[in-house]
Backbone atoms as SQL, in Angstrom:
CREATE TABLE atoms (id INTEGER PRIMARY KEY, chain TEXT, resi INTEGER, resn TEXT, atom TEXT, x REAL, y REAL, z REAL);
INSERT INTO atoms VALUES
  (1, 'A', 1, 'MET', 'N', -1.568, 6.982, 17.101),
  (2, 'A', 1, 'MET', 'CA', -0.668, 6.085, 16.386),
  (3, 'A', 1, 'MET', 'C', -1.499, 5.130, 15.529),
  (4, 'A', 2, 'LEU', 'N', -1.013, 4.882, 14.344),
  (5, 'A', 2, 'LEU', 'CA', -1.657, 3.970, 13.417),
  (6, 'A', 2, 'LEU', 'C', -1.387, 2.531, 13.842),
  (7, 'A', 3, 'ARG', 'N', -2.450, 1.717, 13.927),
  (8, 'A', 3, 'ARG', 'CA', -2.326, 0.286, 14.239),
  (9, 'A', 3, 'ARG', 'C', -2.820, -0.481, 13.020),
  (10, 'A', 4, 'ILE', 'N', -1.954, -1.331, 12.466),
  (11, 'A', 4, 'ILE', 'CA', -2.288, -2.103, 11.271),
  (12, 'A', 4, 'ILE', 'C', -2.556, -3.547, 11.694),
  (13, 'A', 5, 'PRO', 'N', -3.744, -4.084, 11.365),
  (14, 'A', 5, 'PRO', 'CA', -4.061, -5.465, 11.736),
  (15, 'A', 5, 'PRO', 'C', -3.450, -6.467, 10.745),
  (16, 'A', 6, 'CYS', 'N', -2.269, -6.956, 11.055),
  (17, 'A', 6, 'CYS', 'CA', -1.589, -7.940, 10.203),
  (18, 'A', 6, 'CYS', 'C', -2.370, -9.259, 10.245),
  (19, 'A', 7, 'PRO', 'N', -2.638, -9.874, 9.093),
  (20, 'A', 7, 'PRO', 'CA', -3.378, -11.142, 9.081),
  (21, 'A', 7, 'PRO', 'C', -2.651, -12.270, 9.820),
  (22, 'A', 8, 'TRP', 'N', -1.316, -12.206, 9.945),
  (23, 'A', 8, 'TRP', 'CA', -0.549, -13.265, 10.598),
  (24, 'A', 8, 'TRP', 'C', -0.199, -12.933, 12.052),
  (25, 'A', 9, 'CYS', 'N', 0.119, -11.670, 12.322),
  (26, 'A', 9, 'CYS', 'CA', 0.649, -11.283, 13.634),
  (27, 'A', 9, 'CYS', 'C', -0.359, -10.555, 14.517),
  (28, 'A', 10, 'GLY', 'N', -1.500, -10.166, 13.965),
  (29, 'A', 10, 'GLY', 'CA', -2.478, -9.402, 14.717),
  (30, 'A', 10, 'GLY', 'C', -2.178, -7.914, 14.631),
  (31, 'A', 11, 'PRO', 'N', -2.920, -7.096, 15.386),
  (32, 'A', 11, 'PRO', 'CA', -2.715, -5.641, 15.336),
  (33, 'A', 11, 'PRO', 'C', -1.328, -5.254, 15.829),
  (34, 'A', 12, 'ARG', 'N', -0.649, -4.419, 15.034),
  (35, 'A', 12, 'ARG', 'CA', 0.709, -3.975, 15.373),
  (36, 'A', 12, 'ARG', 'C', 0.842, -2.486, 15.111),
  (37, 'A', 13, 'ASP', 'N', 1.772, -1.845, 15.822),
  (38, 'A', 13, 'ASP', 'CA', 2.041, -0.424, 15.626),
  (39, 'A', 13, 'ASP', 'C', 2.652, -0.174, 14.257),
  (40, 'A', 14, 'GLU', 'N', 2.392, 0.997, 13.741),
  (41, 'A', 14, 'GLU', 'CA', 2.920, 1.416, 12.440),
  (42, 'A', 14, 'GLU', 'C', 4.445, 1.310, 12.377),
  (43, 'A', 15, 'SER', 'N', 5.120, 1.463, 13.503),
  (44, 'A', 15, 'SER', 'CA', 6.587, 1.432, 13.531),
  (45, 'A', 15, 'SER', 'C', 7.155, 0.086, 13.081),
  (46, 'A', 16, 'GLU', 'N', 6.350, -0.975, 13.102),
  (47, 'A', 16, 'GLU', 'CA', 6.799, -2.291, 12.637),
  (48, 'A', 16, 'GLU', 'C', 6.702, -2.439, 11.123),
  (49, 'A', 17, 'PHE', 'N', 6.123, -1.458, 10.443),
  (50, 'A', 17, 'PHE', 'CA', 5.866, -1.538, 9.009),
  (51, 'A', 17, 'PHE', 'C', 6.635, -0.468, 8.257),
  (52, 'A', 18, 'ARG', 'N', 6.813, -0.688, 6.969),
  (53, 'A', 18, 'ARG', 'CA', 7.379, 0.319, 6.075),
  (54, 'A', 18, 'ARG', 'C', 6.391, 0.538, 4.934),
  (55, 'A', 19, 'TYR', 'N', 6.082, 1.805, 4.699),
  (56, 'A', 19, 'TYR', 'CA', 5.196, 2.175, 3.602),
  (57, 'A', 19, 'TYR', 'C', 5.909, 1.881, 2.288),
  (58, 'A', 20, 'ARG', 'N', 5.237, 1.195, 1.359),
  (59, 'A', 20, 'ARG', 'CA', 5.864, 0.815, 0.093),
  (60, 'A', 20, 'ARG', 'C', 5.225, 1.474, -1.119),
  (61, 'A', 21, 'GLY', 'N', 4.218, 2.321, -0.905),
  (62, 'A', 21, 'GLY', 'CA', 3.682, 3.079, -2.025),
  (63, 'A', 21, 'GLY', 'C', 2.204, 2.891, -2.263),
  (64, 'A', 22, 'ASP', 'N', 1.753, 3.569, -3.295),
  (65, 'A', 22, 'ASP', 'CA', 0.357, 3.591, -3.710),
  (66, 'A', 22, 'ASP', 'C', 0.015, 2.266, -4.399),
  (67, 'A', 23, 'ALA', 'N', -0.972, 1.556, -3.874),
  (68, 'A', 23, 'ALA', 'CA', -1.345, 0.258, -4.438),
  (69, 'A', 23, 'ALA', 'C', -2.322, 0.375, -5.600),
  (70, 'A', 24, 'SER', 'N', -2.753, 1.593, -5.917),
  (71, 'A', 24, 'SER', 'CA', -3.712, 1.760, -7.001),
  (72, 'A', 24, 'SER', 'C', -3.050, 2.130, -8.324),
  (73, 'A', 25, 'VAL', 'N', -1.761, 2.420, -8.312),
  (74, 'A', 25, 'VAL', 'CA', -1.046, 2.802, -9.530),
  (75, 'A', 25, 'VAL', 'C', -0.687, 1.552, -10.330),
  (76, 'A', 26, 'VAL', 'N', -0.980, 1.588, -11.620),
  (77, 'A', 26, 'VAL', 'CA', -0.700, 0.451, -12.500),
  (78, 'A', 26, 'VAL', 'C', 0.508, 0.773, -13.368),
  (79, 'A', 27, 'ARG', 'N', 1.469, -0.149, -13.391),
  (80, 'A', 27, 'ARG', 'CA', 2.685, 0.040, -14.194),
  (81, 'A', 27, 'ARG', 'C', 2.336, 0.020, -15.681),
  (82, 'A', 28, 'PRO', 'N', 2.922, 0.949, -16.467),
  (83, 'A', 28, 'PRO', 'CA', 2.666, 0.948, -17.912),
  (84, 'A', 28, 'PRO', 'C', 3.240, -0.310, -18.578),
  (85, 'A', 29, 'ALA', 'N', 2.704, -0.635, -19.731),
  (86, 'A', 29, 'ALA', 'CA', 3.205, -1.771, -20.509),
  (87, 'A', 29, 'ALA', 'C', 4.645, -1.501, -20.932),
  (88, 'A', 30, 'ALA', 'N', 5.383, -2.560, -21.206),
  (89, 'A', 30, 'ALA', 'CA', 6.798, -2.440, -21.563),
  (90, 'A', 30, 'ALA', 'C', 7.019, -1.553, -22.784),
  (91, 'A', 31, 'GLN', 'N', 6.098, -1.544, -23.717),
  (92, 'A', 31, 'GLN', 'CA', 6.247, -0.754, -24.940),
  (93, 'A', 31, 'GLN', 'C', 5.676, 0.659, -24.802),
  (94, 'A', 32, 'ALA', 'N', 5.289, 1.065, -23.609),
  (95, 'A', 32, 'ALA', 'CA', 4.723, 2.406, -23.393),
  (96, 'A', 32, 'ALA', 'C', 5.777, 3.489, -23.626),
  (97, 'A', 33, 'ALA', 'N', 5.304, 4.676, -23.858),
  (98, 'A', 33, 'ALA', 'CA', 6.187, 5.816, -24.103),
  (99, 'A', 33, 'ALA', 'C', 6.944, 6.197, -22.829),
  (100, 'A', 34, 'THR', 'N', 8.099, 6.822, -23.019),
  (101, 'A', 34, 'THR', 'CA', 8.914, 7.262, -21.881),
  (102, 'A', 34, 'THR', 'C', 8.123, 8.188, -20.955),
  (103, 'A', 35, 'ALA', 'N', 7.304, 9.039, -21.524),
  (104, 'A', 35, 'ALA', 'CA', 6.491, 9.967, -20.719),
  (105, 'A', 35, 'ALA', 'C', 5.546, 9.209, -19.786),
  (106, 'A', 36, 'ASP', 'N', 5.041, 8.066, -20.250),
  (107, 'A', 36, 'ASP', 'CA', 4.162, 7.259, -19.394),
  (108, 'A', 36, 'ASP', 'C', 4.919, 6.711, -18.194),
  (109, 'A', 37, 'PHE', 'N', 6.170, 6.295, -18.383),
  (110, 'A', 37, 'PHE', 'CA', 6.988, 5.797, -17.274),
  (111, 'A', 37, 'PHE', 'C', 7.373, 6.919, -16.315),
  (112, 'A', 38, 'ILE', 'N', 7.649, 8.090, -16.850),
  (113, 'A', 38, 'ILE', 'CA', 7.959, 9.240, -15.998),
  (114, 'A', 38, 'ILE', 'C', 6.756, 9.562, -15.104),
  (115, 'A', 39, 'ASP', 'N', 5.569, 9.582, -15.696),
  (116, 'A', 39, 'ASP', 'CA', 4.355, 9.821, -14.903),
  (117, 'A', 39, 'ASP', 'C', 4.165, 8.728, -13.854),
  (118, 'A', 40, 'TYR', 'N', 4.411, 7.476, -14.224),
  (119, 'A', 40, 'TYR', 'CA', 4.251, 6.342, -13.309),
  (120, 'A', 40, 'TYR', 'C', 5.174, 6.475, -12.088),
  (121, 'A', 41, 'VAL', 'N', 6.392, 6.911, -12.312),
  (122, 'A', 41, 'VAL', 'CA', 7.370, 7.000, -11.230),
  (123, 'A', 41, 'VAL', 'C', 7.205, 8.265, -10.397),
  (124, 'A', 42, 'TYR', 'N', 6.942, 9.406, -11.031),
  (125, 'A', 42, 'TYR', 'CA', 7.019, 10.682, -10.329),
  (126, 'A', 42, 'TYR', 'C', 5.691, 11.377, -10.039),
  (127, 'A', 43, 'GLN', 'N', 4.677, 11.123, -10.812),
  (128, 'A', 43, 'GLN', 'CA', 3.412, 11.848, -10.631),
  (129, 'A', 43, 'GLN', 'C', 2.485, 11.073, -9.696),
  (130, 'A', 44, 'ARG', 'N', 2.130, 11.692, -8.584),
  (131, 'A', 44, 'ARG', 'CA', 1.243, 11.058, -7.614),
  (132, 'A', 44, 'ARG', 'C', 0.167, 12.043, -7.174),
  (133, 'A', 45, 'ASP', 'N', -1.026, 11.520, -6.969),
  (134, 'A', 45, 'ASP', 'CA', -2.098, 12.300, -6.374),
  (135, 'A', 45, 'ASP', 'C', -1.925, 12.261, -4.865),
  (136, 'A', 46, 'ASN', 'N', -2.508, 13.208, -4.200),
  (137, 'A', 46, 'ASN', 'CA', -2.519, 13.233, -2.748),
  (138, 'A', 46, 'ASN', 'C', -3.983, 13.142, -2.333),
  (139, 'A', 47, 'PRO', 'N', -4.536, 11.920, -2.353),
  (140, 'A', 47, 'PRO', 'CA', -5.982, 11.768, -2.174),
  (141, 'A', 47, 'PRO', 'C', -6.436, 12.062, -0.742),
  (142, 'A', 48, 'ARG', 'N', -7.647, 12.517, -0.654),
  (143, 'A', 48, 'ARG', 'CA', -8.304, 12.699, 0.639),
  (144, 'A', 48, 'ARG', 'C', -9.419, 11.659, 0.690),
  (145, 'A', 49, 'GLY', 'N', -9.408, 10.823, 1.699),
  (146, 'A', 49, 'GLY', 'CA', -10.417, 9.779, 1.804),
  (147, 'A', 49, 'GLY', 'C', -9.782, 8.399, 1.737),
  (148, 'A', 50, 'TRP', 'N', -10.534, 7.441, 1.239),
  (149, 'A', 50, 'TRP', 'CA', -10.052, 6.054, 1.189),
  (150, 'A', 50, 'TRP', 'C', -8.993, 5.885, 0.115),
  (151, 'A', 51, 'HIS', 'N', -7.948, 5.151, 0.464),
  (152, 'A', 51, 'HIS', 'CA', -6.784, 5.006, -0.415),
  (153, 'A', 51, 'HIS', 'C', -6.167, 3.626, -0.183),
  (154, 'A', 52, 'CYS', 'N', -5.710, 2.975, -1.252),
  (155, 'A', 52, 'CYS', 'CA', -5.054, 1.662, -1.139),
  (156, 'A', 52, 'CYS', 'C', -3.542, 1.849, -1.160),
  (157, 'A', 53, 'GLU', 'N', -2.873, 1.205, -0.210),
  (158, 'A', 53, 'GLU', 'CA', -1.426, 1.370, -0.048),
  (159, 'A', 53, 'GLU', 'C', -0.758, 0.019, 0.162),
  (160, 'A', 54, 'TRP', 'N', 0.517, -0.056, -0.196),
  (161, 'A', 54, 'TRP', 'CA', 1.343, -1.226, 0.109),
  (162, 'A', 54, 'TRP', 'C', 2.106, -0.961, 1.400),
  (163, 'A', 55, 'TRP', 'N', 2.091, -1.914, 2.328),
  (164, 'A', 55, 'TRP', 'CA', 2.864, -1.841, 3.567),
  (165, 'A', 55, 'TRP', 'C', 3.603, -3.159, 3.744),
  (166, 'A', 56, 'LEU', 'N', 4.881, -3.092, 4.102),
  (167, 'A', 56, 'LEU', 'CA', 5.702, -4.277, 4.352),
  (168, 'A', 56, 'LEU', 'C', 5.891, -4.425, 5.860),
  (169, 'A', 57, 'HIS', 'N', 5.566, -5.599, 6.391),
  (170, 'A', 57, 'HIS', 'CA', 5.689, -5.828, 7.831),
  (171, 'A', 57, 'HIS', 'C', 7.131, -6.235, 8.159),
  (172, 'A', 58, 'THR', 'N', 8.006, -5.246, 8.230),
  (173, 'A', 58, 'THR', 'CA', 9.432, -5.493, 8.439),
  (174, 'A', 58, 'THR', 'C', 9.750, -5.963, 9.852),
  (175, 'A', 59, 'GLY', 'N', 8.937, -5.568, 10.830),
  (176, 'A', 59, 'GLY', 'CA', 9.203, -5.936, 12.222),
  (177, 'A', 59, 'GLY', 'C', 8.468, -7.177, 12.664),
  (178, 'A', 60, 'GLY', 'N', 7.970, -7.948, 11.727),
  (179, 'A', 60, 'GLY', 'CA', 7.203, -9.147, 12.063),
  (180, 'A', 60, 'GLY', 'C', 7.375, -10.225, 11.003),
  (181, 'A', 61, 'CYS', 'N', 6.284, -10.555, 10.339),
  (182, 'A', 61, 'CYS', 'CA', 6.244, -11.693, 9.405),
  (183, 'A', 61, 'CYS', 'C', 6.871, -11.406, 8.044),
  (184, 'A', 62, 'ARG', 'N', 7.235, -10.142, 7.763),
  (185, 'A', 62, 'ARG', 'CA', 7.870, -9.720, 6.514),
  (186, 'A', 62, 'ARG', 'C', 6.961, -9.893, 5.292),
  (187, 'A', 63, 'GLN', 'N', 5.663, -9.913, 5.514),
  (188, 'A', 63, 'GLN', 'CA', 4.703, -10.035, 4.415),
  (189, 'A', 63, 'GLN', 'C', 4.361, -8.658, 3.854),
  (190, 'A', 64, 'LEU', 'N', 4.130, -8.608, 2.549),
  (191, 'A', 64, 'LEU', 'CA', 3.676, -7.395, 1.892),
  (192, 'A', 64, 'LEU', 'C', 2.154, -7.380, 1.961),
  (193, 'A', 65, 'LEU', 'N', 1.582, -6.264, 2.436),
  (194, 'A', 65, 'LEU', 'CA', 0.149, -6.155, 2.639),
  (195, 'A', 65, 'LEU', 'C', -0.431, -5.006, 1.827),
  (196, 'A', 66, 'ARG', 'N', -1.647, -5.198, 1.355),
  (197, 'A', 66, 'ARG', 'CA', -2.404, -4.121, 0.706),
  (198, 'A', 66, 'ARG', 'C', -3.392, -3.619, 1.750),
  (199, 'A', 67, 'VAL', 'N', -3.254, -2.351, 2.125),
  (200, 'A', 67, 'VAL', 'CA', -4.047, -1.759, 3.193),
  (201, 'A', 67, 'VAL', 'C', -4.937, -0.670, 2.601),
  (202, 'A', 68, 'GLU', 'N', -6.226, -0.747, 2.890),
  (203, 'A', 68, 'GLU', 'CA', -7.143, 0.310, 2.496),
  (204, 'A', 68, 'GLU', 'C', -7.335, 1.208, 3.716),
  (205, 'A', 69, 'ARG', 'N', -6.830, 2.448, 3.617),
  (206, 'A', 69, 'ARG', 'CA', -6.779, 3.362, 4.762),
  (207, 'A', 69, 'ARG', 'C', -7.391, 4.708, 4.398),
  (208, 'A', 70, 'HIS', 'N', -8.096, 5.302, 5.351),
  (209, 'A', 70, 'HIS', 'CA', -8.645, 6.647, 5.166),
  (210, 'A', 70, 'HIS', 'C', -7.539, 7.641, 5.514),
  (211, 'A', 71, 'THR', 'N', -7.212, 8.530, 4.591),
  (212, 'A', 71, 'THR', 'CA', -6.059, 9.413, 4.774),
  (213, 'A', 71, 'THR', 'C', -6.286, 10.517, 5.802),
  (214, 'A', 72, 'LEU', 'N', -7.527, 10.809, 6.151),
  (215, 'A', 72, 'LEU', 'CA', -7.791, 11.842, 7.151),
  (216, 'A', 72, 'LEU', 'C', -7.910, 11.279, 8.564),
  (217, 'A', 73, 'THR', 'N', -8.541, 10.117, 8.691),
  (218, 'A', 73, 'THR', 'CA', -8.799, 9.554, 10.021),
  (219, 'A', 73, 'THR', 'C', -7.859, 8.405, 10.383),
  (220, 'A', 74, 'ASP', 'N', -7.111, 7.882, 9.414),
  (221, 'A', 74, 'ASP', 'CA', -6.250, 6.703, 9.569),
  (222, 'A', 74, 'ASP', 'C', -7.029, 5.427, 9.880),
  (223, 'A', 75, 'GLU', 'N', -8.356, 5.466, 9.695),
  (224, 'A', 75, 'GLU', 'CA', -9.157, 4.251, 9.853),
  (225, 'A', 75, 'GLU', 'C', -8.758, 3.248, 8.773),
  (226, 'A', 76, 'ILE', 'N', -8.636, 1.989, 9.146),
  (227, 'A', 76, 'ILE', 'CA', -8.290, 0.938, 8.189),
  (228, 'A', 76, 'ILE', 'C', -9.522, 0.087, 7.939),
  (229, 'A', 77, 'ARG', 'N', -9.889, -0.035, 6.656),
  (230, 'A', 77, 'ARG', 'CA', -11.078, -0.795, 6.281),
  (231, 'A', 77, 'ARG', 'C', -10.739, -2.249, 5.962),
  (232, 'A', 78, 'THR', 'N', -9.675, -2.472, 5.177),
  (233, 'A', 78, 'THR', 'CA', -9.285, -3.850, 4.830),
  (234, 'A', 78, 'THR', 'C', -7.767, -3.978, 4.807),
  (235, 'A', 79, 'VAL', 'N', -7.292, -5.194, 5.093),
  (236, 'A', 79, 'VAL', 'CA', -5.889, -5.550, 4.961),
  (237, 'A', 79, 'VAL', 'C', -5.856, -6.900, 4.259),
  (238, 'A', 80, 'THR', 'N', -5.130, -6.970, 3.143),
  (239, 'A', 80, 'THR', 'CA', -5.054, -8.188, 2.351),
  (240, 'A', 80, 'THR', 'C', -3.602, -8.510, 2.048),
  (241, 'A', 81, 'ALA', 'N', -3.250, -9.778, 2.122),
  (242, 'A', 81, 'ALA', 'CA', -1.888, -10.194, 1.739),
  (243, 'A', 81, 'ALA', 'C', -1.725, -10.004, 0.239),
  (244, 'A', 82, 'ALA', 'N', -0.605, -9.452, -0.173),
  (245, 'A', 82, 'ALA', 'CA', -0.355, -9.216, -1.600),
  (246, 'A', 82, 'ALA', 'C', -0.414, -10.523, -2.375),
  (247, 'A', 83, 'ARG', 'N', 0.041, -11.604, -1.788),
  (248, 'A', 83, 'ARG', 'CA', 0.041, -12.884, -2.505),
  (249, 'A', 83, 'ARG', 'C', -1.366, -13.433, -2.737),
  (250, 'A', 84, 'ASP', 'N', -2.364, -12.918, -1.988),
  (251, 'A', 84, 'ASP', 'CA', -3.738, -13.379, -2.148),
  (252, 'A', 84, 'ASP', 'C', -4.502, -12.596, -3.196),
  (253, 'A', 85, 'LEU', 'N', -3.901, -11.539, -3.755),
  (254, 'A', 85, 'LEU', 'CA', -4.568, -10.718, -4.751),
  (255, 'A', 85, 'LEU', 'C', -4.407, -11.326, -6.130),
  (256, 'A', 86, 'THR', 'N', -5.453, -11.282, -6.914),
  (257, 'A', 86, 'THR', 'CA', -5.410, -11.789, -8.280),
  (258, 'A', 86, 'THR', 'C', -4.740, -10.761, -9.170),
  (259, 'A', 87, 'PRO', 'N', -3.752, -11.167, -9.981),
  (260, 'A', 87, 'PRO', 'CA', -3.065, -10.192, -10.843),
  (261, 'A', 87, 'PRO', 'C', -4.002, -9.619, -11.897);
């Protein structure tokens, strides 16, 4: 079972969280072509190795977290609050 170390609540089971998507995808500019938005919404890689993801702690503090996780081993390297990230 995946255990995510929440900065506020401590280590918690994955069942307390909801996966919110790939944290490495950048939204296209407002004036971008329709094809760019289609790719942004529907085209995803299935990476092997380290990957950044958004997780929402629905069963606890309700904070949005950026989690760096290895997709093969489920090892977690870093967990950062979304509000602490520089835009």
